[in-house]
N, C-alpha and C positions, 0 to 999 in steps of 0.2 A: 746488361754488361754485365760479368760478375768474374771476380780472379778469388783463387786460390794460389796458397804457396806455402813449402815447407824448404828448409834447408837442411842441408845433411854437412855433418860435421868434419865427417872423414868420408862421405862417399855424394856423390851428385846430389844437388837439390833441383827442385822443377815449381814449373807457375804453370796453372793453368789457366786459361780463359774461356769460358761458356758464352755465348750469347743465346738468353733465355727468352720466349714473348709470356706473355699472360697467361696464358693456358699452359704453362711447363713446359715448353715441349723444345728440346735444343736446338737451335738451328746452325750455330758453329761451336766448333771444338778446337783448338789449339795449346799446344805443350809442348811448353820449353824443359829440356832434362840437360842436365851435365854440369861439368865442373866450370868450365872457364866462361868470361862472359861474350865469345865467340859463338855460344848455342846460338841456336835461331829456332823459334818458332815451329811447328811440323802440325799440320791439321790433323786431325782422330775424326775419320770419316766415319770409323765405326761406332758414335756416338749419336750422329747427324740424323734429325729428325724423331728423336727417343724422347719417350717423354722422362724427367728428371727420375721419377720414383724408380724405373727401369734401370736407368742409370747408376744408382746409389745400392741399389740392389746387386748391381753386377761388380763392383768395386766390394761391398760388402763378403762376395762369395768368394773374391780374389784373394780378400784379405784373412779370411776364416780357414783357406786352404794354407796359409802361412803360421805354422805352430810359434815362432819366434817372434813377438810384435815388435823387436828392437829392428827387426830386419827386413822390417816392410819397405816394400819401395815408396822411396818420397812420391814420385810420379800420382800414387795412388791416394795419397795422403792428400794431396794438392788437388787432385779431382774432388774429392770428397769434401773438401773443406770451401771450394767454387760450387759445387753442386745445393750443398748445406746453405749457402748463403743464399743462393737464387732463391732455394724455398722459403726461408724465412723472410725475406725480401717481399718476395711476389706476395706471399700471405699476408701479411702486416699490410700490403696496400689496397688486399681485396675485402679484408675486414671493414665494417661499415660501422660510423660512429651513431646509429640512431638508436 
């Protein structure tokens, strides 16, 4: 289970939670975005069963279409952070110290 969080100063923040296996496949993806503490996690079925590399590629394509990087959606930043955390952690565990 991996998470990413992005806070928005004058815009809604976001928290992303990914459940990923050792083969870098996303089993569940949940996203919470909003300003209030009453926001709830919503399942994102778009990324269910997708490889982490494809998820990062999709997010980077969305980001590249935005000209002003300061206006990048917080949910995209949170998803990107969660996916990168998953990639780094899983790859560290797979490296052998032989």
